[in-house]
DOTI-386943 format. One record per residue (C-alpha): residue number from 0; x, y, z. Coordinates in steps of 0.05 Angstrom, whole numbers, plus 32768, in hexadecimal, padded with zeros to 4 digits. Each point is the difference from the previous one (the first is absolute). Layout:
# DOTI-386943
[site NUM [X Y Z]] ...
***
This chain:
# DOTI-386943
[site 0 [8165 88DC 7E82]] [site 1 [7FCB 8035 7FF7]] [site 2 [7FDF 8021 803C]] [site 3 [7FBE 7FDC 8009]] [site 4 [7FE7 8032 8035]] [site 5 [7FE9 8034 7FCD]] [site 6 [7FB8 8005 7FE9]] [site 7 [7FEE 7FDF 7FBE]] [site 8 [800B 8031 7FC6]] [site 9 [8024 8034 802A]] [site 10 [8049 8014 7FF4]] [site 11 [8031 7FE3 8032]] [site 12 [8010 802C 803B]] [site 13 [803E 8028 7FEF]] [site 14 [7FF8 7FFE 7FB5]] [site 15 [7FE6 8036 7FD2]] [site 16 [7FC2 7FFB 7FD5]] [site 17 [802E 7FE5 7FCA]] [site 18 [8015 7FC9 802F]] [site 19 [8048 8015 800D]] [site 20 [8025 801E 803B]] [site 21 [8049 800A 8012]] [site 22 [8015 800A 8048]] [site 23 [8046 8017 8012]] [site 24 [8016 7FD5 803B]] [site 25 [8044 8020 8006]] [site 26 [8033 8029 7FDA]] [site 27 [803C 800A 802F]] [site 28 [8044 7FF0 7FE3]] [site 29 [8033 7FE2 800A]] [site 30 [7FE8 7FE7 8045]] [site 31 [7FBF 8006 8028]] [site 32 [7FF5 8035 8034]] [site 33 [7FCA 8005 8037]] [site 34 [7FBC 8002 7FDC]] [site 35 [8024 8000 7FBD]] [site 36 [8007 7FBB 7FE1]] [site 37 [8029 7FF6 7FC1]] [site 38 [7FE3 7FF6 7FBA]] [site 39 [7FBF 7FDB 7FFC]] [site 40 [7FBD 8007 7FDD]] [site 41 [7FBD 7FDD 8002]] [site 42 [7FDC 7FFA 7FBE]] [site 43 [7FB6 7FEC 8007]] [site 44 [7FD0 7FEB 7FC9]] [site 45 [7FBE 7FDC 8008]] [site 46 [8026 7FBF 7FF1]] [site 47 [8044 8008 8021]] [site 48 [8029 801F 8037]] [site 49 [8049 8007 7FEA]] [site 50 [8038 8017 802E]] [site 51 [8033 8023 7FD4]] [site 52 [8045 8005 8021]] [site 53 [8008 7FE5 8047]] [site 54 [802F 8032 8020]] [site 55 [800C 7FFA 804B]] [site 56 [7FC3 8015 8029]] [site 57 [7FCE 7FF9 7FC7]] [site 58 [7FE3 7FBE 8017]] [site 59 [7FE7 8021 8040]] [site 60 [7FE3 803A 7FD7]] [site 61 [7FE0 7FCF 7FCF]] [site 62 [7FD8 7FE2 8039]] [site 63 [7FDF 8043 800D]] [site 64 [7FDE 7FF8 7FBC]] [site 65 [7FF6 7FB5 7FF4]] [site 66 [800A 7FBF 8025]] [site 67 [803C 7FD9 7FE9]] [site 68 [7FD2 7FC7 7FEA]] [site 69 [7FE2 802F 7FCC]] [site 70 [8043 8009 7FDE]] [site 71 [7FFD 7FE8 7FB7]] [site 72 [8049 800A 7FEC]] [site 73 [8040 8025 800E]] [site 74 [8028 8026 7FCC]] [site 75 [8049 8015 800C]] [site 76 [801D 8037 7FD4]] [site 77 [8049 7FF4 8011]] [site 78 [802B 7FE0 8035]] [site 79 [8016 803B 802B]] [site 80 [7FEF 7FF1 8049]] [site 81 [7FD4 803D 8005]] [site 82 [7FD3 7FE0 7FCB]] [site 83 [7FFF 7FB6 8014]] [site 84 [8016 7FF0 8047]] [site 85 [7FB9 7FF5 801C]] [site 86 [7FFD 7FC2 7FD4]] [site 87 [8022 7FDF 803B]] [site 88 [7FC6 8014 802D]] [site 89 [7FCE 7FE4 7FCD]] [site 90 [8027 7FBE 8001]] [site 91 [7FFD 7FFE 804C]] [site 92 [7FB5 800F 8001]] [site 93 [7FF0 7FCA 7FCD]] [site 94 [802F 7FCD 8021]] [site 95 [7FE3 800B 8045]] [site 96 [7FB5 8008 7FF1]] [site 97 [7FD2 7FD8 802E]] [site 98 [7FDE 7FE2 7FC3]] [site 99 [8026 7FF0 7FBF]] [site 100 [7FF8 8038 7FCD]] [site 101 [800A 7FFC 7FB5]] [site 102 [8042 801B 7FE5]] [site 103 [8001 8049 7FEB]] [site 104 [8019 800C 7FB9]] [site 105 [803C 802F 7FFF]] [site 106 [8013 8024 7FBF]] [site 107 [8044 801F 7FFC]] [site 108 [8041 800A 7FDB]] [site 109 [8028 7FC5 7FE8]] [site 110 [8020 7FD9 8039]] [site 111 [7FD9 8023 8037]] [site 112 [7FF4 7FBD 8023]] [site 113 [804B 7FF0 8005]] [site 114 [800C 8044 8021]] [site 115 [7FC8 7FF7 8033]] [site 116 [800A 7FB6 800F]] [site 117 [8045 800C 801E]] [site 118 [7FDB 801E 803D]] [site 119 [7FCE 7FC7 8009]] [site 120 [8005 7FC5 8030]] [site 121 [801E 7FC2 7FE1]] [site 122 [7FD8 7FC1 7FF4]] [site 123 [7FBB 8022 7FFF]] [site 124 [7FD2 8000 7FC5]] [site 125 [7FF1 8048 7FEF]] [site 126 [7FBB 801E 7FF7]] [site 127 [8016 8035 7FCD]] [site 128 [7FEF 7FEC 7FB9]] [site 129 [8034 8015 7FCE]] [site 130 [7FD8 801D 7FC6]] [site 131 [8015 801D 7FBD]] [site 132 [7FEB 803A 7FD6]] [site 133 [7FF3 7FEE 7FB7]] [site 134 [8008 8048 7FE7]] [site 135 [801A 802B 803A]] [site 136 [7FE9 8043 7FE4]] [site 137 [7FB9 7FE9 7FF1]] [site 138 [7FF2 7FC7 8031]] [site 139 [7FC6 8000 8030]] [site 140 [7FFE 7FDA 8041]] [site 141 [7FB6 8001 800F]] [site 142 [7FF0 7FC5 7FD3]] [site 143 [803D 7FD6 8012]] [site 144 [7FF4 7FB9 8012]] [site 145 [803F 7FDB 8013]] [site 146 [8010 7FC9 7FCE]] [site 147 [8018 7FBA 8013]] [site 148 [8046 8014 7FEA]] [site 149 [8005 803A 8032]] [site 150 [802C 7FEA 803A]] [site 151 [7FF8 8010 804A]] [site 152 [803D 8022 801E]] [site 153 [802D 7FCE 8023]] [site 154 [8041 800D 8025]] [site 155 [8021 7FC1 7FE6]] [site 156 [7FF1 800B 7FB6]] [site 157 [7FD5 8031 7FD9]] [site 158 [7FEE 7FFF 7FB8]] [site 159 [7FF3 8044 7FE2]] [site 160 [7FE3 8005 7FBB]] [site 161 [8022 8039 7FDA]] [site 162 [7FF0 802B 7FC5]] [site 163 [8035 8020 7FD5]] [site 164 [7FE7 8047 800A]] [site 165 [8014 8023 8041]] [site 166 [7FCB 8024 8029]] [site 167 [8021 8044 7FFB]] 
***
């Protein structure tokens, strides 16, 4: 969902001349403090806006830099709450949007969906798309297009496609 507000041929606002920027949204650990969200980063390229780690408080900080509708994907490094708990806020935003929004692909460690879905309301189809990394150390998210076999996150049953190599 690239930003269409920029002038033709000009780098996106917030990116370098090479087309890449990294914004630290928060780095507090193990819990947020006033004006100090937990781990979260915004990676911007001319073609994607990726939220890496969704620690508590980072969704609010993210909105200082982009609109939530501009979000291309989410990447979770590991399942400690200070790195992933704002996924619940993303779920609430997508579930309660005035107009239906497309699911957001979420890349993360094996079984991330099962950990998160325990906190979600029952009986509601989830708007978080369980995505996979083909080669975790070398994968890119900017060109990801969800395939027909990717499954939306559901409380009642979730299918997560796994790879044999861990994301460590």
